[in-house]
OpenMM code with the backbone's topology and positions (N, CA, C; nanometers):
from openmm import Vec3, app, unit

residues = "MET SER LEU GLU SER ASN PHE ASN ARG PHE VAL GLU VAL GLY ARG VAL VAL LEU LEU LYS ALA GLY ARG TYR ALA GLY HIS ILE ALA VAL ILE VAL GLU ILE ILE ASP HIS ASN ARG ALA ILE ILE ASP GLY PRO THR THR GLY VAL PRO ARG GLN ALA PHE PRO TYR ARG HIS LEU THR LEU THR PRO LEU THR ILE SER LYS LEU PRO ARG ASN ALA GLY SER GLY THR VAL LYS LYS TYR VAL ASP LYS SER GLY ILE VAL THR LYS TRP GLU SER THR ALA TRP ALA LYS LYS ARG ALA ALA ALA GLU LYS ARG ARG THR LEU SER ASP PHE GLU ARG PHE GLN VAL MET LEU HIS LYS LYS SER ARG ARG ASP LYS VAL ARG LYS VAL LEU LYS ALA ALA LYS ALA".split()
positions = [
    Vec3(1.0244, 2.6130, -2.4506),
    Vec3(0.9223, 2.5966, -2.3494),
    Vec3(0.8970, 2.4518, -2.3347),
    Vec3(0.9171, 2.3958, -2.2105),
    Vec3(0.8928, 2.2598, -2.1935),
    Vec3(0.7577, 2.2383, -2.1187),
    Vec3(0.6829, 2.1380, -2.1581),
    Vec3(0.5587, 2.1065, -2.0912),
    Vec3(0.5753, 1.9935, -1.9938),
    Vec3(0.5873, 2.0351, -1.8593),
    Vec3(0.6034, 1.9288, -1.7649),
    Vec3(0.4796, 1.9102, -1.6916),
    Vec3(0.4494, 1.7840, -1.6560),
    Vec3(0.3254, 1.7452, -1.5914),
    Vec3(0.3463, 1.7490, -1.4392),
    Vec3(0.2395, 1.7812, -1.3724),
    Vec3(0.2414, 1.7817, -1.2204),
    Vec3(0.2199, 1.6339, -1.1751),
    Vec3(0.1798, 1.5471, -1.2579),
    Vec3(0.1466, 1.4114, -1.2197),
    Vec3(0.2690, 1.3276, -1.2463),
    Vec3(0.2861, 1.2275, -1.1578),
    Vec3(0.4000, 1.1308, -1.1726),
    Vec3(0.3570, 0.9852, -1.1585),
    Vec3(0.2266, 0.9665, -1.1322),
    Vec3(0.1756, 0.8314, -1.1266),
    Vec3(0.0679, 0.8173, -1.2347),
    Vec3(0.0904, 0.7200, -1.3232),
    Vec3(0.0004, 0.7062, -1.4332),
    Vec3(-0.0570, 0.5675, -1.4356),
    Vec3(-0.1816, 0.5531, -1.4975),
    Vec3(-0.2369, 0.4204, -1.5163),
    Vec3(-0.1613, 0.3605, -1.6324),
    Vec3(-0.0890, 0.2549, -1.6012),
    Vec3(-0.0021, 0.1832, -1.7006),
    Vec3(0.0088, 0.0455, -1.6659),
    Vec3(0.0424, -0.0386, -1.7638),
    Vec3(0.0635, -0.1777, -1.7349),
    Vec3(0.1900, -0.1903, -1.6571),
    Vec3(0.1763, -0.2691, -1.5441),
    Vec3(0.2866, -0.2801, -1.4482),
    Vec3(0.2774, -0.1947, -1.3323),
    Vec3(0.1816, -0.1018, -1.3282),
    Vec3(0.1642, -0.0202, -1.2076),
    Vec3(0.1023, -0.1000, -1.0920),
    Vec3(0.1646, -0.0829, -0.9737),
    Vec3(0.1066, -0.1537, -0.8579),
    Vec3(-0.0014, -0.0585, -0.7975),
    Vec3(-0.1107, -0.1221, -0.7682),
    Vec3(-0.2294, -0.0399, -0.7169),
    Vec3(-0.2700, -0.1003, -0.5784),
    Vec3(-0.3349, -0.0179, -0.4997),
    Vec3(-0.3968, -0.0557, -0.3761),
    Vec3(-0.5415, -0.0487, -0.3973),
    Vec3(-0.6142, -0.1587, -0.3613),
    Vec3(-0.7573, -0.1703, -0.3814),
    Vec3(-0.8262, -0.0982, -0.2648),
    Vec3(-0.9224, -0.0086, -0.2984),
    Vec3(-0.9889, 0.0658, -0.2001),
    Vec3(-1.1250, 0.0070, -0.1621),
    Vec3(-1.1836, -0.0772, -0.2427),
    Vec3(-1.3153, -0.1216, -0.2191),
    Vec3(-1.3281, -0.2691, -0.2587),
    Vec3(-1.4343, -0.3289, -0.2135),
    Vec3(-1.4590, -0.4667, -0.2603),
    Vec3(-1.4054, -0.5667, -0.1553),
    Vec3(-1.4119, -0.6876, -0.1917),
    Vec3(-1.3727, -0.8005, -0.1075),
    Vec3(-1.2203, -0.7932, -0.0762),
    Vec3(-1.1418, -0.7396, -0.1655),
    Vec3(-0.9987, -0.7423, -0.1488),
    Vec3(-0.9447, -0.6034, -0.1062),
    Vec3(-1.0251, -0.5224, -0.0502),
    Vec3(-0.9848, -0.3902, -0.0116),
    Vec3(-0.8635, -0.3962, 0.0848),
    Vec3(-0.7588, -0.3194, 0.0565),
    Vec3(-0.6450, -0.3146, 0.1388),
    Vec3(-0.5285, -0.4039, 0.0823),
    Vec3(-0.5602, -0.4820, -0.0206),
    Vec3(-0.4580, -0.5638, -0.0893),
    Vec3(-0.3973, -0.4844, -0.2029),
    Vec3(-0.2837, -0.5293, -0.2469),
    Vec3(-0.2140, -0.4711, -0.3632),
    Vec3(-0.2310, -0.5661, -0.4831),
    Vec3(-0.2308, -0.5104, -0.5985),
    Vec3(-0.2288, -0.5910, -0.7223),
    Vec3(-0.1515, -0.5079, -0.8304),
    Vec3(-0.1482, -0.5670, -0.9459),
    Vec3(-0.0726, -0.5031, -1.0596),
    Vec3(-0.1668, -0.4882, -1.1724),
    Vec3(-0.1622, -0.3755, -1.2433),
    Vec3(-0.2435, -0.3547, -1.3626),
    Vec3(-0.1811, -0.4368, -1.4730),
    Vec3(-0.2576, -0.5253, -1.5374),
    Vec3(-0.2084, -0.6166, -1.6418),
    Vec3(-0.2518, -0.5642, -1.7747),
    Vec3(-0.3674, -0.5132, -1.7888),
    Vec3(-0.4201, -0.4628, -1.9194),
    Vec3(-0.5171, -0.3484, -1.8912),
    Vec3(-0.5237, -0.2506, -1.9797),
    Vec3(-0.6144, -0.1386, -1.9681),
    Vec3(-0.7295, -0.1625, -2.0619),
    Vec3(-0.8507, -0.1677, -2.0006),
    Vec3(-0.9722, -0.1991, -2.0831),
    Vec3(-1.0193, -0.0712, -2.1493),
    Vec3(-1.0459, 0.0336, -2.0727),
    Vec3(-1.0987, 0.1578, -2.1299),
    Vec3(-1.0603, 0.2616, -2.0275),
    Vec3(-1.1349, 0.3802, -2.0362),
    Vec3(-1.1030, 0.4939, -1.9484),
    Vec3(-1.1596, 0.4793, -1.8039),
    Vec3(-1.2316, 0.3709, -1.7844),
    Vec3(-1.2907, 0.3429, -1.6519),
    Vec3(-1.2448, 0.2196, -1.5821),
    Vec3(-1.1822, 0.1242, -1.6543),
    Vec3(-1.1524, -0.0023, -1.5956),
    Vec3(-1.0208, -0.0563, -1.6470),
    Vec3(-0.9579, -0.1459, -1.5629),
    Vec3(-0.8369, -0.2128, -1.6030),
    Vec3(-0.8456, -0.3548, -1.5497),
    Vec3(-0.7668, -0.4430, -1.6069),
    Vec3(-0.7588, -0.5781, -1.5576),
    Vec3(-0.6426, -0.5806, -1.4576),
    Vec3(-0.6689, -0.6291, -1.3355),
    Vec3(-0.5663, -0.6377, -1.2334),
    Vec3(-0.5404, -0.7791, -1.1931),
    Vec3(-0.4230, -0.8059, -1.1416),
    Vec3(-0.3855, -0.9400, -1.0984),
    Vec3(-0.3007, -0.9287, -0.9830),
    Vec3(-0.3208, -1.0109, -0.8776),
    Vec3(-0.2406, -1.0088, -0.7630),
    Vec3(-0.2059, -1.1504, -0.7182),
    Vec3(-0.1262, -1.2256, -0.7959),
    Vec3(-0.1074, -1.3649, -0.7629),
    Vec3(-0.0329, -1.3909, -0.6281),
    Vec3(0.0390, -1.3004, -0.5775),
    Vec3(0.1108, -1.3217, -0.4539),
    Vec3(0.0341, -1.2592, -0.3384),
    Vec3(-0.0697, -1.1830, -0.3618),
    Vec3(-0.1431, -1.1193, -0.2515),
    Vec3(-0.2876, -1.1726, -0.2434),
    Vec3(-0.3145, -1.2728, -0.3210),
    Vec3(-0.4501, -1.3391, -0.3164),
    Vec3(-0.5582, -1.2655, -0.3948),
    Vec3(-0.5251, -1.1713, -0.4749),
    Vec3(-0.6256, -1.0962, -0.5562),
    Vec3(-0.6383, -1.1734, -0.6883),
    Vec3(-0.7582, -1.2192, -0.7223),
    Vec3(-0.7651, -1.2932, -0.8547),
    Vec3(-0.7689, -1.1929, -0.9670),
    Vec3(-0.7395, -1.2425, -1.0797),
    Vec3(-0.7379, -1.1593, -1.2109),
    Vec3(-0.8868, -1.1200, -1.2304),
    Vec3(-0.9067, -0.9819, -1.2464),
    Vec3(-1.0403, -0.9405, -1.2654),
    Vec3(-1.0359, -0.7964, -1.3268),
    Vec3(-1.1440, -0.7547, -1.3810),
    Vec3(-1.1646, -0.6159, -1.4241),
    Vec3(-1.1998, -0.5363, -1.2998),
    Vec3(-1.1341, -0.4169, -1.2872),
    Vec3(-1.1614, -0.3330, -1.1674),
    Vec3(-1.1677, -0.1916, -1.2134),
    Vec3(-1.2673, -0.1132, -1.1579),
    Vec3(-1.2773, 0.0238, -1.1946),
    Vec3(-1.1693, 0.1069, -1.1287),
    Vec3(-1.1258, 0.2132, -1.2046),
    Vec3(-1.0191, 0.3040, -1.1535),
    Vec3(-1.0639, 0.3761, -1.0241),
    Vec3(-1.1881, 0.4002, -1.0083),
    Vec3(-1.2353, 0.4816, -0.8927),
    Vec3(-1.2206, 0.3958, -0.7606),
    Vec3(-1.1979, 0.2668, -0.7748),
    Vec3(-1.1805, 0.1827, -0.6556),
    Vec3(-1.0283, 0.1398, -0.6420),
    Vec3(-0.9443, 0.2084, -0.7178),
    Vec3(-0.8013, 0.1793, -0.7110),
    Vec3(-0.7238, 0.3040, -0.6643),
    Vec3(-0.6163, 0.2818, -0.5976),
    Vec3(-0.5216, 0.3915, -0.5669),
    Vec3(-0.3866, 0.3544, -0.6298),
    Vec3(-0.3323, 0.4483, -0.7085),
    Vec3(-0.2047, 0.4203, -0.7705),
    Vec3(-0.0973, 0.4419, -0.6737),
    Vec3(-0.0037, 0.3404, -0.6640),
    Vec3(0.1100, 0.3573, -0.5766),
    Vec3(0.2329, 0.4033, -0.6624),
    Vec3(0.3383, 0.4446, -0.5921),
    Vec3(0.4483, 0.4887, -0.6738),
    Vec3(0.5313, 0.3667, -0.7374),
    Vec3(0.4963, 0.2471, -0.6955),
    Vec3(0.5713, 0.1345, -0.7401),
    Vec3(0.5216, 0.0820, -0.8753),
    Vec3(0.6167, 0.0418, -0.9601),
    Vec3(0.5885, -0.0156, -1.0889),
    Vec3(0.6734, -0.1385, -1.1192),
    Vec3(0.6213, -0.2238, -1.2004),
    Vec3(0.6996, -0.3343, -1.2452),
    Vec3(0.7386, -0.3074, -1.3935),
    Vec3(0.8660, -0.2828, -1.4155),
    Vec3(0.9040, -0.2391, -1.5525),
    Vec3(0.9128, -0.3657, -1.6424),
    Vec3(0.8795, -0.3318, -1.7693),
    Vec3(0.8824, -0.4334, -1.8720),
    Vec3(0.7940, -0.5490, -1.8586),
    Vec3(0.6842, -0.5320, -1.7823),
    Vec3(0.5766, -0.6363, -1.7776),
    Vec3(0.5032, -0.6378, -1.8982),
    Vec3(0.4915, -0.7519, -1.9719),
    Vec3(0.4247, -0.7528, -2.0996),
    Vec3(0.2688, -0.7281, -2.0820),
    Vec3(0.2142, -0.6687, -2.1801),
    Vec3(0.0623, -0.6420, -2.1732),
    Vec3(-0.0075, -0.7759, -2.1706),
    Vec3(-0.1126, -0.7840, -2.0908),
    Vec3(-0.2034, -0.8968, -2.0820),
    Vec3(-0.1262, -1.0233, -2.0419),
    Vec3(-0.0271, -1.0116, -1.9583),
    Vec3(0.0556, -1.1275, -1.9120),
    Vec3(-0.0343, -1.2141, -1.8262),
    Vec3(-0.0139, -1.3461, -1.8315),
    Vec3(-0.0850, -1.4427, -1.7484),
    Vec3(-0.0445, -1.4317, -1.6017),
    Vec3(-0.1192, -1.4977, -1.5177),
    Vec3(-0.0941, -1.4886, -1.3744),
    Vec3(0.0440, -1.5457, -1.3407),
    Vec3(0.0899, -1.6491, -1.4120),
    Vec3(0.2199, -1.7054, -1.3823),
    Vec3(0.3308, -1.6128, -1.4209),
    Vec3(0.3174, -1.5409, -1.5313),
    Vec3(0.4186, -1.4396, -1.5706),
    Vec3(0.4184, -1.3234, -1.4684),
    Vec3(0.3021, -1.2811, -1.4309),
    Vec3(0.2896, -1.1678, -1.3321),
    Vec3(0.3596, -1.2141, -1.2033),
    Vec3(0.3314, -1.3335, -1.1603),
    Vec3(0.3982, -1.3804, -1.0361),
    Vec3(0.5475, -1.3784, -1.0451),
    Vec3(0.6022, -1.4188, -1.1576),
    Vec3(0.7467, -1.4213, -1.1791),
    Vec3(0.8057, -1.2798, -1.1681),
    Vec3(0.7376, -1.1839, -1.2362),
    Vec3(0.7831, -1.0481, -1.2306),
    Vec3(0.7726, -0.9871, -1.0964),
    Vec3(0.6674, -1.0180, -1.0261),
    Vec3(0.6463, -0.9647, -0.8894),
    Vec3(0.7478, -1.0200, -0.7956),
    Vec3(0.7773, -1.1507, -0.8058),
    Vec3(0.8762, -1.2108, -0.7237),
    Vec3(1.0166, -1.1612, -0.7512),
    Vec3(1.0458, -1.1459, -0.8841),
    Vec3(1.1750, -1.0961, -0.9256),
    Vec3(1.2064, -0.9541, -0.8788),
    Vec3(1.1008, -0.8673, -0.8866),
    Vec3(1.1237, -0.7270, -0.8451),
    Vec3(1.1030, -0.7018, -0.7024),
    Vec3(1.0489, -0.8039, -0.6245),
    Vec3(1.0360, -0.7873, -0.4829),
    Vec3(0.9338, -0.6798, -0.4439),
    Vec3(0.8272, -0.6720, -0.5211),
    Vec3(0.7246, -0.5648, -0.5081),
    Vec3(0.6639, -0.5731, -0.3656),
    Vec3(0.6294, -0.6927, -0.3211),
    Vec3(0.5553, -0.7082, -0.1998),
    Vec3(0.6436, -0.6597, -0.0757),
    Vec3(0.7661, -0.6905, -0.0777),
    Vec3(0.8520, -0.6386, 0.0294),
    Vec3(0.8785, -0.4943, 0.0227),
    Vec3(0.8923, -0.4388, -0.1039),
    Vec3(0.9030, -0.2971, -0.1198),
    Vec3(0.7779, -0.2230, -0.0643),
    Vec3(0.6576, -0.2760, -0.0944),
    Vec3(0.5375, -0.2162, -0.0474),
    Vec3(0.5336, -0.2227, 0.1034),
    Vec3(0.5612, -0.3356, 0.1657),
    Vec3(0.5594, -0.3469, 0.3126),
    Vec3(0.6590, -0.2577, 0.3852),
    Vec3(0.7644, -0.2143, 0.3075),
    Vec3(0.8654, -0.1325, 0.3724),
    Vec3(0.8313, 0.0200, 0.3560),
    Vec3(0.7236, 0.0506, 0.2786),
    Vec3(0.6869, 0.1944, 0.2607),
    Vec3(0.6144, 0.2495, 0.3885),
    Vec3(0.6253, 0.3796, 0.4116),
    Vec3(0.5620, 0.4363, 0.5198),
    Vec3(0.4100, 0.4248, 0.5104),
    Vec3(0.3603, 0.4330, 0.3912),
    Vec3(0.2182, 0.4185, 0.3637),
    Vec3(0.1629, 0.2826, 0.4166),
    Vec3(0.2333, 0.1738, 0.3774),
    Vec3(0.1878, 0.0404, 0.4158),
    Vec3(0.2038, 0.0226, 0.5731),
    Vec3(0.3118, 0.0812, 0.6335),
    Vec3(0.3258, 0.0710, 0.7781),
    Vec3(0.2210, 0.1473, 0.8546),
    Vec3(0.1814, 0.2613, 0.8014),
    Vec3(0.0682, 0.3381, 0.8638),
    Vec3(-0.0643, 0.2621, 0.8572),
    Vec3(-0.0839, 0.1955, 0.7454),
    Vec3(-0.2107, 0.1219, 0.7288),
    Vec3(-0.2079, -0.0021, 0.8191),
    Vec3(-0.0886, -0.0679, 0.8386),
    Vec3(-0.0781, -0.1827, 0.9279),
    Vec3(-0.1056, -0.1322, 1.0724),
    Vec3(-0.0457, -0.0216, 1.1091),
    Vec3(-0.0605, 0.0243, 1.2449),
    Vec3(-0.2033, 0.0656, 1.2775),
    Vec3(-0.2732, 0.1209, 1.1783),
    Vec3(-0.4161, 0.1630, 1.1986),
    Vec3(-0.4972, 0.0394, 1.2092),
    Vec3(-0.4687, -0.0668, 1.1295),
    Vec3(-0.5432, -0.1922, 1.1408),
    Vec3(-0.5199, -0.2580, 1.2744),
    Vec3(-0.4021, -0.2510, 1.3265),
    Vec3(-0.3687, -0.3080, 1.4551),
    Vec3(-0.4416, -0.2353, 1.5636),
    Vec3(-0.4473, -0.0970, 1.5581),
    Vec3(-0.5204, -0.0207, 1.6546),
    Vec3(-0.6709, -0.0534, 1.6518),
    Vec3(-0.7235, -0.0798, 1.5326),
    Vec3(-0.8634, -0.1112, 1.5177),
    Vec3(-0.9029, -0.2372, 1.5871),
    Vec3(-0.8016, -0.3331, 1.5973),
    Vec3(-0.8375, -0.4641, 1.6509),
    Vec3(-0.8113, -0.4769, 1.7984),
    Vec3(-0.7584, -0.3714, 1.8622),
    Vec3(-0.7307, -0.3751, 2.0056),
    Vec3(-0.8584, -0.3932, 2.0892),
    Vec3(-0.8414, -0.4659, 2.1924),
    Vec3(-0.9545, -0.4790, 2.2933),
    Vec3(-0.9559, -0.3568, 2.3846),
    Vec3(-1.0567, -0.3468, 2.4636),
    Vec3(-1.0712, -0.2311, 2.5596),
    Vec3(-0.9479, -0.2326, 2.6558),
    Vec3(-0.9106, -0.3484, 2.7091),
    Vec3(-0.7955, -0.3568, 2.8003),
    Vec3(-0.6682, -0.3217, 2.7323),
    Vec3(-0.6450, -0.3654, 2.6045),
    Vec3(-0.5249, -0.3347, 2.5372),
    Vec3(-0.5142, -0.1832, 2.5021),
    Vec3(-0.6334, -0.1239, 2.4771),
    Vec3(-0.6268, 0.0312, 2.4630),
    Vec3(-0.5890, 0.0958, 2.5912),
    Vec3(-0.6411, 0.0427, 2.7010),
    Vec3(-0.6034, 0.0974, 2.8302),
    Vec3(-0.4504, 0.0820, 2.8582),
    Vec3(-0.3963, -0.0307, 2.8258),
    Vec3(-0.2497, -0.0534, 2.8446),
    Vec3(-0.1737, 0.0447, 2.7536),
    Vec3(-0.2183, 0.0655, 2.6349),
    Vec3(-0.1482, 0.1636, 2.5450),
    Vec3(-0.1521, 0.3063, 2.6055),
    Vec3(-0.2734, 0.3438, 2.6662),
    Vec3(-0.2816, 0.4722, 2.7295),
    Vec3(-0.1761, 0.4820, 2.8516),
    Vec3(-0.1725, 0.3840, 2.9288),
    Vec3(-0.0763, 0.3799, 3.0384),
    Vec3(0.0726, 0.3929, 2.9880),
    Vec3(0.1082, 0.3227, 2.8845),
    Vec3(0.2457, 0.3360, 2.8272),
    Vec3(0.2700, 0.4695, 2.7730),
    Vec3(0.1667, 0.5296, 2.7023),
    Vec3(0.1906, 0.6676, 2.6539),
    Vec3(0.2081, 0.7658, 2.7696),
    Vec3(0.1356, 0.7482, 2.8847),
    Vec3(0.1436, 0.8370, 3.0003),
    Vec3(0.2811, 0.8280, 3.0599),
    Vec3(0.3327, 0.6997, 3.0718),
    Vec3(0.4574, 0.6855, 3.1401),
    Vec3(0.5748, 0.7416, 3.0485),
    Vec3(0.5649, 0.7235, 2.9159),
    Vec3(0.6625, 0.7719, 2.8215),
    Vec3(0.6625, 0.9270, 2.8342),
    Vec3(0.5350, 0.9813, 2.8289),
    Vec3(0.5260, 1.1275, 2.8336),
    Vec3(0.5893, 1.1853, 2.9582),
    Vec3(0.5693, 1.1173, 3.0715),
    Vec3(0.6265, 1.1552, 3.2011),
    Vec3(0.7808, 1.1533, 3.2006),
    Vec3(0.8282, 1.0484, 3.1406),
    Vec3(0.9803, 1.0325, 3.1295),
    Vec3(1.0426, 1.1420, 3.0427),
    Vec3(0.9735, 1.1764, 2.9351),
    Vec3(1.0208, 1.2847, 2.8429),
    Vec3(1.0189, 1.4110, 2.9177),
    Vec3(0.9111, 1.4411, 2.9869),
    Vec3(0.9008, 1.5700, 3.0640),
    Vec3(1.0105, 1.5848, 3.1704),
    Vec3(1.0391, 1.4775, 3.2335),
    Vec3(1.1466, 1.4784, 3.3464),
    Vec3(1.2823, 1.5008, 3.2815),
    Vec3(1.3138, 1.4356, 3.1659),
    Vec3(1.4397, 1.4515, 3.1025),
    Vec3(1.4503, 1.6025, 3.0541),
    Vec3(1.3448, 1.6527, 2.9918),
    Vec3(1.3483, 1.7943, 2.9416),
    Vec3(1.3696, 1.8906, 3.0574),
    Vec3(1.3058, 1.8654, 3.1724),
    Vec3(1.3165, 1.9532, 3.2851),
    Vec3(1.4614, 1.9522, 3.3405),
    Vec3(1.5198, 1.8326, 3.3393),
    Vec3(1.6563, 1.8149, 3.3881),
    Vec3(1.7523, 1.8851, 3.2929),
    Vec3(1.7223, 1.8763, 3.1628),
    Vec3(1.8099, 1.9328, 3.0611),
    Vec3(1.7998, 2.0851, 3.0694),
    Vec3(1.6891, 2.1416, 3.1039),
    Vec3(1.6788, 2.2882, 3.1128),
    Vec3(1.7434, 2.3422, 3.2358),
    Vec3(1.7428, 2.2662, 3.3439),
    Vec3(1.7997, 2.3088, 3.4653),
    Vec3(1.9552, 2.3070, 3.4729),
] * unit.nanometer
topology = app.Topology()
chain = topology.addChain("A")
for resn in residues:
    res = topology.addResidue(resn, chain)
    for name in ("N", "CA", "C"):
        topology.addAtom(name, app.Element.getBySymbol(name[0]), res)
């Protein structure tokens, strides 16, 4: 009888996390050291997040990890590992990051830009309907 876990993302040194709250909400960082059951030390030298203790309830664990990152590594070492593994580009290429970027872009649209988006959607919808009607006939 094997005991398999339903969980596949664990709080561990080298885990890339997305910050949910605070000044750096929306940025990614790396867990460098585990303090206790409530907090970890995070560092994001390439994303502008300073080294700090952060509560788990304000973090979201991502599927990305940096393997073999030493515990309590300094910011320089973390930066080397992040650059070597290409974590930032991996994160930006995920569907999760793309959805967040699209939502942020929609949030910053002006009234006229939202109007233009509506017109583009209407014209696209009209073209699709015409092609489907022609395909059925």
